[in-house]
N, C-alpha and C positions, 0 to 999 in steps of 0.2 A: 464290235470291231469297228474301227474307224476306216473310212475310205481314204485312198491316197490323197484326195483333194482336201481332206479334213485334217491331215496329219500336220501338227504344228507343235513345236516345243518352245517354252519360254523360260527364261531365267533372269533374275535381277540381282543386283548388289548395290549397296550404298557406299558413299564415300566414308572417310574416317578423319579424325583429328588426333594428334598427339597432344594431350593436355599438358603433360610434363614428363620429362625423362629422355627426350631425343638426344642422340649422340652418347650420353652416358650409358645408355642401354647396350651399346657396342662393347663396353668395358665391364659388363657383368652387373651393372646396376639395373633396377627395375624401371619400367615406364608404364604410364597409364594412357590408354587410348580410348577414344569415344566414338560411337557411331555418329555419322553426320548425315542424317536421313533426307536432308533437303536436296542433296545431289545424288542422283541415281544413274545407273546404267542398266539397259535392258537388251538382252539378246534373244532374237527369235529365230528358230530353225524351221525351215520348210523344205519340202521336196524340191530338188533341183534336177538338172540333167547333165550328166557327165562330171567334170571336175568340180570339186568343192569351190564355191564362190562366196564372196563377202561384199556386203554393201554397208558402208559406214561413212562417217565424216572424215575419218583418217585414212581410209583405203577402200577402193572399189575395184574388184577384179578377182581373178582366180587365186586360190590359196598358194599355188605353186610359184607365183611371182610377187608374193607379198614382200614389202621392203625389209631390209635386214633388221631395222629397229623394231619390227613387229614379228620377227621370226619366232619369238617365244610363244606367241598366240598360235601360230601354225603348228609348232611342235606339240603344244598342249592339246590342240584339236586332234592331231593324229594319235597321240598317246591315249586320249579319251576313247577314240573309236577302236583302238586296239584292245583296250580293256573291255569295251562293250562287245567285242568280237563282231564289229560291223565294218563293211568296206568303206574306204575313204573316197567316196564319190556320191553323186546324186543328192547333194545337200547344199542349201543356200542359207547363209547367215545374214540377218539384218541386225546391226548393232547400233543402238542409239544411246549416246552418253551425254549427260549434263555436266560431267566432272572435267574441269580443265586439266589438261595434261601437263605434267611436270611441275605441279604446284605443291607437292607434298601431301596431297589429299587421297592418295591410294588409287589413282586412276588405273594403273596397269593391273593391279591385283583385282580391282572391281570388275574390269573388263573380262579378265580370265575367269573369275568366279561366275559371272553371268553366262559366259560361253559354255563352261562345263555344265552348269545347271540346265541350260537350255538343251544341250545334247542328251543328257539323261532323261529329261522330260520328253523329248521327241521320241525316244525309244522306250518310254514308259518303264524305266529302270530306277530302282532305289539308289540314291547317292548318299553314302555315309559321309560324315564330316571328315573322317580320316582320309578317305579316298579323295574328297574334294581338295583337301590341303596338299596331298601328294601331287595331284595334277596341276593345281595352280602354282605350286612351287617350281614346277618345270618352267612355266612362263616367267615367273619372277626372277629366276636365276639368269635367264637371257636378258631381262630388262635391267637388273641391278647387280649382277655378278655374284655377290654373296649376301643376299638379303637376310635381315634378322628374323623375318617371319611375322612381324607385328602387323604389317599391312594386310596380309591375306587373312590373318586371324580376325582382325577387326572388321573388315568389310563383309565378312561372312557371318558375323554375329550381330545381334540386335541389342547387346548390352555392353556397358563399359567393361574393359578388361585390364587386368594386372598382368604385365608381361615381363618375364625375366628369362634370359637365355638359359636353356638347359632345364627349365622347370615347367611344370604343367601350367597351362593358361588358367587363370582364376577370374571368374566373373566378379565384378565389384557391385555390391549393393549400395544404392544411393539413398541417403536419408534426407537429402535436401535437393531441390531442383536447381538446375544451373541455367541461367540466362546467358547465352553465348552469342558473340558477334564474331564473324569471320570476315576478313578482308583479303582480297587477292591483290597483290602488288602489281600484277600484270606481267611479271617477269618469271620465266622458267627458272626454277631453283637449280643450283649447281651442287647437287648432293655429293657427287664424287669429289669435287674440290673442297667442300666443307669437311667431309670425312678425312680427306688427306690433310687438311689444315690442323684438325684435332690430333691426328696421328703424329704429325711433325712436332706439335707442341708437347705431346706426350713423351716424345723421344728426346727433344732438346731441352725442354723445361719440365722435367718429370714431376717434381714436387708441386709446382703451381697447377699444372694440368690435372694431376691426380687429385689435388685438393678441390678443384672446381667440379670434377666428375663425381667425387664422393659427396660433395655438398648437394649437387643436383639429386643424387640418389637419396640422401637423407630427406630432402624436401619432398621427393616423390612419396616416400613412406608417410610423411606427415599429411600429404594431400589425400592419401587413401583414408586416413582416419577422419579427416575433415568431411570427405564425401559421405561418410557413414552417418553424419548428422550435425556436425558443428556449423558455425556461421560461415557463409560464403566469403565474408570479409577476410577471414583468415586465409582462405584459398587464394584470394586476389593478391595478398602480400607474397605468398609463395611463388605465384606466377611472375611477379615483378623481380623477385630475387633470382629465379631461374633464368630470366632474360639477361640479367647482369652477368651471370656465369657464362651463358652462351655467347655474350659479347666478348668476354675475356678469352674464350676458346676460339674466337675468330669466325664463328659461323653465322652471325648476324651481319648486317651491312647498313650503310647510311639510310637507304630507303626504308628498310624494315624498321630501323630505329625511329625514323620519323613517324611512321604509322603507329608504332607502339606508343610514342609520346602523345600523338594526336588522340588516341583512344583514351589514354589516362586523363588528358586535359578535358576530354568530353564527359568524364565521369565514370570511366571504367574502374572497377575495383582492382583490376590487375590486367596486364596484357603482355604477350610474348609472341615470338615467332612460333610456328608449328610446323613440324617436318624437318627436312634437311637444312633449310636456311639458304643463304646466298641467293635470295629471290623467293618466290612462292608466297606463302600466306602468313598472316598473324591471327591470333585468337585473343579475344578480350572477354572478360567476365563482367556482366552488368548486374546492378542491384535488382532491376525489374525490367519488364519489356518496354516500358516508356523510355528508360535510360538506354536500353539496347537500340531502340530506333534512333535516338538522338546521336548515339555513338556511331551508328551505321551512316547516318547523314554526314557527320563530321569527317568520317574516313573517306567517303565519296568526294567531298569537297577538297580533301587533302590529296586526291589523286589516285585513290584505290580504283582498280578496274571494275571490280564487282564486290559487293558486300552481301552478307546473309545474316539473319539473326533468328534465333529459335530458342525454345526452352526444352532442355533435356530433363524430363521429369523423373520422379522416383519410380514410376512404373516402366522407365526406360523408353517411354513413347515421347515423341517430339511434337510440340505444338508449333505449327509453321506459320510464318507471316506470308500471306499470299503474294504480297508485292515483292517479296524477296526470293521467291522460288520460281523456277521455270517448269516447263512441262516436257515430257518425253514425246516429241512430235515427229 
């Protein structure tokens, strides 16, 4: 038995990237999402006194006065405790996240995932994936209204996934490692505006919008085959074509386009926005880690706030560049 002074629960989750398929996934096409293990969030639960409290970079104080924009986390915590049949008191959360908020990297889903995992760890209870998704979905609905579910599925898994609404999640086996570069524009993405823009194009210019959406879906299917073992150069071409369609749909913008062009000029095999668009991040595919480092440096020189590069290998593990990662401190 642990003494009360020793009771501690911990939960972690990583960030995520949409390799290809964002926005078209809303209209029934597939998407491929990748784990982004360089950016992590960790939640620690310890015994508190009285009302539940939180310490974090985004909020410090009682759960009862949490800002409206974080209410989903509060509801998620209460629902988790209800499921665990534990009183909503005498608990303190410490949440430390490396994931920039609002950049399309799954920060809200990762925070909720780490929080739920830390609670179940604290009470020494087994947490099924199904229950985890149910509880995290509560927070995601508060954060995004009607989320597709791809974020919470990806941040909770250590493998690339094939996601299509209404179908079971499929892990993707990789036959070729991917050398990836991620660049943060420094601007919070306006996912709601981007989704609205696509919907308006779909309603007003149905044939053109439908053609772009279907084309992205077709390229996503080809990308899945390439990941099974074909040459990365072919994948780079698909990423470039997907970016062209996302530009037609109005979800990219001048700054993201400049970063994409910069990555290509620096030697990327392909580059595109990742996530909702209208801000946020881009992802680029490099031939090797030397090229990845050069692309990263070029993106920084072009004004990217932060850049990261890593290899997502066939074993789904990532080899990290120490200069491009932070620490949970």
